[in-house]
FIVOGU-770094 format. One record per residue (C-alpha): x, y, z; residue number from 1; residue in three letters. Coordinates in nm, 4 decimals. Layout:
# residues N
SEDO, X, Y, Z, NUM, ALA
...
//
This chain:
# residues 224
SEDO, -0.4027, 0.8429, 1.1990, 1, MET
SEDO, -0.0678, 0.8017, 1.1434, 2, TYR
SEDO, 0.2711, 0.7703, 1.3571, 3, SER
SEDO, 0.6179, 0.7599, 1.2803, 4, ARG
SEDO, 0.9180, 0.6019, 1.4679, 5, VAL
SEDO, 1.2477, 0.7188, 1.3578, 6, GLY
SEDO, 1.5773, 0.5522, 1.2638, 7, PRO
SEDO, 1.7719, 0.3795, 1.5684, 8, ARG
SEDO, 1.8389, 0.6052, 1.8486, 9, PHE
SEDO, 2.2216, 0.6479, 1.8646, 10, GLN
SEDO, 2.3788, 0.7445, 2.2275, 11, ASN
SEDO, 2.6461, 1.0125, 2.1535, 12, PRO
SEDO, 2.8164, 0.9452, 2.4660, 13, ARG
SEDO, 2.8507, 0.5452, 2.4107, 14, GLY
SEDO, 2.7178, 0.2705, 2.5846, 15, GLY
SEDO, 2.3424, 0.1417, 2.5544, 16, ALA
SEDO, 2.1393, 0.3480, 2.3965, 17, ALA
SEDO, 1.8403, 0.4596, 2.6558, 18, PRO
SEDO, 1.4640, 0.3492, 2.5508, 19, GLN
SEDO, 1.2556, 0.6119, 2.3583, 20, ARG
SEDO, 0.9063, 0.5982, 2.3023, 21, ARG
SEDO, 0.7704, 0.6600, 1.9560, 22, PRO
SEDO, 0.6791, 0.9357, 1.8136, 23, PHE
SEDO, 0.2851, 0.9682, 1.7570, 24, VAL
SEDO, 0.1808, 1.2446, 1.5331, 25, SER
SEDO, -0.1236, 1.4382, 1.6122, 26, THR
SEDO, -0.1701, 1.5211, 1.2709, 27, THR
SEDO, -0.4427, 1.3091, 1.0443, 28, ASP
SEDO, -0.1834, 1.1360, 0.8174, 29, ARG
SEDO, -0.1390, 0.8112, 0.7295, 30, SER
SEDO, 0.0445, 0.5989, 0.4622, 31, CYS
SEDO, 0.0063, 0.2127, 0.2997, 32, ALA
SEDO, 0.0857, -0.0745, 0.0414, 33, ARG
SEDO, -0.0566, -0.3360, -0.2114, 34, ARG
SEDO, 0.0548, -0.6749, -0.3746, 35, HIS
SEDO, 0.2837, -0.5781, -0.6345, 36, ALA
SEDO, 0.5544, -0.6906, -0.9035, 37, ILE
SEDO, 0.8227, -0.7365, -0.6629, 38, ARG
SEDO, 0.6802, -0.8782, -0.3249, 39, ALA
SEDO, 0.7479, -1.1718, -0.1406, 40, ARG
SEDO, 0.4286, -1.2472, 0.1011, 41, ARG
SEDO, 0.4618, -1.3574, 0.4701, 42, ASN
SEDO, 0.8655, -1.3153, 0.4100, 43, PRO
SEDO, 1.0923, -1.5096, 0.6605, 44, PRO
SEDO, 1.1515, -1.4095, 0.9467, 45, ALA
SEDO, 0.6198, 1.7408, 0.4625, 46, ARG
SEDO, 0.5590, 1.7367, 0.1724, 47, HIS
SEDO, 0.4959, 2.0946, -0.0086, 48, PRO
SEDO, 0.2415, 2.0132, -0.2332, 49, ARG
SEDO, 0.0692, 1.8611, 0.0430, 50, THR
SEDO, -0.2469, 2.0164, 0.1794, 51, ARG
SEDO, -0.3498, 2.0093, 0.5341, 52, ARG
SEDO, -0.6567, 1.7910, 0.6289, 53, PRO
SEDO, -0.9377, 2.0382, 0.7481, 54, ALA
SEDO, -0.9728, 1.7230, 1.0580, 55, ASP
SEDO, -0.6800, 1.6628, 1.2165, 56, GLN
SEDO, -0.7650, 1.4103, 1.5210, 57, ARG
SEDO, -0.5910, 1.0867, 1.5128, 58, PRO
SEDO, -0.7995, 0.7745, 1.5306, 59, ASP
SEDO, -0.8069, 0.6684, 1.9060, 60, PRO
SEDO, -0.8449, 0.3080, 1.8238, 61, ARG
SEDO, -0.5171, 0.2510, 1.6090, 62, HIS
SEDO, -0.3155, 0.4992, 1.8758, 63, ARG
SEDO, -0.4089, 0.2896, 2.1581, 64, ARG
SEDO, -0.3574, -0.0605, 1.9690, 65, ALA
SEDO, 0.0060, 0.0913, 1.8939, 66, LEU
SEDO, 0.1021, 0.1752, 2.2267, 67, CYS
SEDO, -0.0556, -0.1348, 2.3845, 68, GLU
SEDO, 0.0503, -0.4023, 2.1360, 69, ARG
SEDO, -0.2648, -0.5651, 2.1339, 70, ARG
SEDO, -0.3052, -0.6798, 1.7966, 71, ARG
SEDO, -0.0841, -1.0127, 1.6779, 72, PRO
SEDO, 0.0725, -0.9917, 1.2804, 73, PRO
SEDO, -0.1760, -1.1415, 1.0513, 74, VAL
SEDO, 0.0301, -1.0602, 0.7097, 75, ARG
SEDO, 0.3497, -0.9427, 0.6052, 76, ALA
SEDO, 0.4572, -0.8245, 0.2580, 77, ILE
SEDO, 0.8455, -0.7496, 0.1062, 78, LEU
SEDO, 0.8640, -0.5259, -0.1575, 79, PHE
SEDO, 1.1645, -0.4369, -0.3346, 80, ASP
SEDO, 1.1488, -0.1378, -0.6197, 81, LYS
SEDO, 1.4947, -0.1795, -0.8402, 82, THR
SEDO, 1.5639, -0.0589, -1.1976, 83, PRO
SEDO, 1.5264, -0.3991, -1.2952, 84, ALA
SEDO, 1.1863, -0.4172, -1.0966, 85, THR
SEDO, 0.9897, -0.1081, -1.0927, 86, ASN
SEDO, 0.6412, -0.0170, -1.1218, 87, TRP
SEDO, 0.3704, 0.2126, -1.0168, 88, ALA
SEDO, 0.0350, 0.1577, -0.8427, 89, LEU
SEDO, -0.3071, 0.3232, -0.8847, 90, GLY
SEDO, -0.5188, 0.4651, -0.5671, 91, TRP
SEDO, -0.6941, 0.1838, -0.3879, 92, HIS
SEDO, -0.8098, 0.1004, -0.0855, 93, GLN
SEDO, -0.6906, -0.2599, 0.0557, 94, ASP
SEDO, -1.0167, -0.4932, 0.0898, 95, ARG
SEDO, -0.8676, -0.8282, 0.1450, 96, THR
SEDO, -0.7055, -1.0693, 0.4457, 97, ILE
SEDO, -0.5187, -1.3681, 0.3941, 98, VAL
SEDO, -0.6352, -1.6861, 0.5615, 99, VAL
SEDO, -0.4858, -2.0471, 0.5993, 100, ARG
SEDO, -0.7427, -2.2214, 0.4090, 101, ASN
SEDO, -1.0558, -2.1471, 0.2339, 102, ARG
SEDO, -1.3838, -2.1668, 0.3883, 103, ARG
SEDO, -1.7017, -2.0568, 0.2666, 104, ASP
SEDO, -1.8217, -1.8143, 0.5109, 105, THR
SEDO, -2.1279, -1.5705, 0.4660, 106, SER
SEDO, -1.9831, -1.2138, 0.3804, 107, GLY
SEDO, -1.6464, -1.3456, 0.2902, 108, TYR
SEDO, -1.5898, -1.3014, -0.0875, 109, GLY
SEDO, -1.4343, -1.3193, -0.3350, 110, PRO
SEDO, -1.1632, -1.5559, -0.3012, 111, TRP
SEDO, -0.8321, -1.5427, -0.4834, 112, THR
SEDO, -0.5002, -1.7395, -0.4759, 113, VAL
SEDO, -0.1953, -1.5339, -0.4632, 114, LYS
SEDO, 0.1443, -1.6953, -0.4490, 115, ALA
SEDO, -0.0214, -1.9905, -0.3180, 116, GLY
SEDO, -0.1558, -1.8122, -0.0223, 117, LEU
SEDO, -0.5842, -1.7782, 0.0433, 118, HIS
SEDO, -0.6755, -1.4133, -0.0221, 119, HIS
SEDO, -1.0516, -1.3302, 0.0692, 120, VAL
SEDO, -1.2690, -0.9856, 0.1023, 121, GLY
SEDO, -1.4294, -0.9659, 0.4501, 122, PRO
SEDO, -1.6831, -0.7666, 0.5939, 123, PRO
SEDO, -1.4908, -0.3864, 0.5526, 124, PHE
SEDO, -1.5227, -0.3894, 0.9141, 125, ALA
SEDO, -1.2127, -0.5962, 0.9589, 126, ILE
SEDO, -0.9928, -0.4255, 0.7576, 127, ILE
SEDO, -1.1344, -0.0917, 0.9420, 128, ASP
SEDO, -1.0170, -0.2169, 1.2644, 129, ALA
SEDO, -0.6542, -0.3238, 1.0750, 130, MET
SEDO, -0.3242, -0.1728, 1.1102, 131, LEU
SEDO, -0.0270, -0.1568, 0.8957, 132, THR
SEDO, 0.3344, -0.0810, 0.9984, 133, LEU
SEDO, 0.5569, 0.0003, 0.6749, 134, ARG
SEDO, 0.9352, -0.0680, 0.8038, 135, ILE
SEDO, 1.1802, 0.1145, 0.5441, 136, HIS
SEDO, 1.4870, -0.1090, 0.4922, 137, LEU
SEDO, 1.6268, 0.1821, 0.2448, 138, ASP
SEDO, 1.5885, 0.5661, 0.1962, 139, ASP
SEDO, 1.2955, 0.6653, 0.0904, 140, VAL
SEDO, 1.2797, 1.0389, -0.0347, 141, PRO
SEDO, 1.0651, 1.1974, -0.2988, 142, GLU
SEDO, 1.2223, 1.0103, -0.6359, 143, ASN
SEDO, 1.2114, 0.6880, -0.4763, 144, ASN
SEDO, 0.8514, 0.5504, -0.4899, 145, ALA
SEDO, 0.6860, 0.6908, -0.1589, 146, PRO
SEDO, 0.3890, 0.5827, -0.0405, 147, LEU
SEDO, 0.1024, 0.8653, -0.1367, 148, LEU
SEDO, -0.2006, 0.8362, 0.1042, 149, VAL
SEDO, -0.5039, 1.0648, 0.1185, 150, ALA
SEDO, -0.5495, 1.1970, 0.4417, 151, PRO
SEDO, -0.8635, 1.1341, 0.6483, 152, GLY
SEDO, -0.9578, 0.8430, 0.3902, 153, SER
SEDO, -0.9518, 0.5613, 0.6218, 154, HIS
SEDO, -1.2649, 0.7448, 0.8167, 155, ARG
SEDO, -1.4761, 0.7081, 0.5188, 156, LEU
SEDO, -1.5542, 0.3494, 0.5016, 157, GLY
SEDO, -1.5419, 0.1315, 0.1696, 158, ARG
SEDO, -1.5441, 0.3790, -0.1264, 159, LEU
SEDO, -1.6986, 0.3055, -0.4686, 160, PRO
SEDO, -1.4517, 0.2578, -0.7144, 161, GLU
SEDO, -1.6530, 0.5141, -0.9161, 162, HIS
SEDO, -1.5530, 0.7908, -0.6131, 163, ASP
SEDO, -1.1482, 0.6988, -0.5312, 164, ILE
SEDO, -1.0275, 0.9844, -0.8055, 165, VAL
SEDO, -1.2602, 1.2523, -0.6511, 166, ALA
SEDO, -1.1965, 1.1521, -0.2634, 167, THR
SEDO, -0.8024, 1.1849, -0.3631, 168, VAL
SEDO, -0.8875, 1.5404, -0.5204, 169, GLU
SEDO, -1.0898, 1.6590, -0.2441, 170, ARG
SEDO, -0.8510, 1.5173, 0.0442, 171, LEU
SEDO, -0.5030, 1.6065, -0.1184, 172, GLY
SEDO, -0.1984, 1.3835, -0.1136, 173, THR
SEDO, 0.0929, 1.3512, 0.1053, 174, LEU
SEDO, 0.4128, 1.1608, 0.0409, 175, ALA
SEDO, 0.5424, 0.9504, 0.3226, 176, CYS
SEDO, 0.9344, 0.9770, 0.2701, 177, LEU
SEDO, 1.1541, 0.8322, 0.4987, 178, ALA
SEDO, 1.5252, 0.7206, 0.5502, 179, THR
SEDO, 1.6413, 0.3905, 0.6522, 180, ARG
SEDO, 1.5104, 0.2299, 0.9656, 181, GLY
SEDO, 1.2392, 0.4618, 0.9896, 182, ASP
SEDO, 0.8626, 0.3098, 1.0434, 183, VAL
SEDO, 0.5118, 0.4540, 0.9342, 184, TRP
SEDO, 0.1891, 0.3171, 1.1277, 185, ALA
SEDO, -0.1241, 0.3572, 0.9419, 186, TYR
SEDO, -0.4812, 0.2689, 0.9405, 187, ALA
SEDO, -0.5233, -0.0389, 0.6816, 188, THR
SEDO, -0.8156, 0.0948, 0.4692, 189, PRO
SEDO, -0.6500, 0.4234, 0.3750, 190, ILE
SEDO, -0.6063, 0.5359, 0.0203, 191, LEU
SEDO, -0.2877, 0.5033, -0.1225, 192, HIS
SEDO, -0.0951, 0.4840, -0.4149, 193, ALA
SEDO, 0.2590, 0.4748, -0.5306, 194, SER
SEDO, 0.4453, 0.6027, -0.8444, 195, ALA
SEDO, 0.7289, 0.4363, -1.0109, 196, ALA
SEDO, 1.0907, 0.4918, -0.8278, 197, SER
SEDO, 1.3627, 0.7252, -1.0949, 198, THR
SEDO, 1.6578, 0.6539, -0.9136, 199, THR
SEDO, 1.8923, 0.3383, -0.9408, 200, SER
SEDO, 1.8684, 0.2146, -0.5963, 201, ALA
SEDO, 1.6904, -0.0311, -0.4420, 202, HIS
SEDO, 1.3364, 0.0602, -0.2072, 203, ARG
SEDO, 1.2731, -0.2082, -0.0026, 204, ARG
SEDO, 0.9771, -0.1576, 0.2479, 205, VAL
SEDO, 0.8567, -0.4755, 0.5022, 206, LEU
SEDO, 0.4770, -0.4446, 0.5473, 207, GLN
SEDO, 0.3125, -0.6063, 0.8399, 208, VAL
SEDO, -0.0399, -0.5778, 0.9055, 209, ASP
SEDO, -0.2051, -0.6307, 1.2609, 210, TYR
SEDO, -0.5353, -0.7362, 1.3662, 211, SER
SEDO, -0.7269, -0.8228, 1.6885, 212, ALA
SEDO, -1.0628, -0.9459, 1.5135, 213, SER
SEDO, -1.1578, -1.3206, 1.5407, 214, THR
SEDO, -1.2819, -1.4463, 1.2425, 215, LEU
SEDO, -1.6172, -1.6957, 1.2229, 216, PRO
SEDO, -1.6743, -2.0192, 1.1249, 217, ASP
SEDO, -1.3466, -2.1720, 1.1427, 218, GLY
SEDO, -1.1850, -1.8966, 0.9193, 219, LEU
SEDO, -0.7894, -1.8483, 1.0733, 220, LEU
SEDO, -0.5566, -1.5981, 0.9871, 221, TRP
SEDO, -0.2668, -1.6681, 0.8014, 222, ARG
SEDO, -0.0418, -1.5415, 1.0263, 223, GLY
SEDO, 0.3371, -1.4836, 1.0079, 224, ILE
//
């Protein structure tokens, strides 16, 4: 499941721009993120090669959550790829969350600390119920490291590492191209990757994760 909100609406007749509902795709495409070299955690305030997936039904859980605004933000990351700070990212699923403090809890682990924040691997049902927005602050054409996703992979649960490459080959890939101001919404567990940028431009993306899940035993979301 994915949805895309286009650039801010401009009223050609002047005056206040009318309200426009986000465009929600009816195809089963998604996009994504990861902890990378040039990233600030919790910062202050159709591709021609893509093979169309066989199952194109959107995930109704995420579609409803996007429209009803029932999930609070639990993490934000600002990525900035430049010629001086450029990187590629292999295919993977996001499998950790950020919490306020470490509290050893059954089913949660391993624990790590990144940029001073406590990260932990939760039961995968927590990840499976999350939604992510990817807000583009720069144009992201094909040569500026768009997010690559494997459509439909968010429905497959937690994938063993040794199955990831074969899964991507089976499902195909989608490049999430964008213009400045575009927003992509996607199911957090989607398989995703990113190539290094081959332009001299910035590629700034603000990524925000949302969850309606309550954590057990006194664990609290870090929030933003």
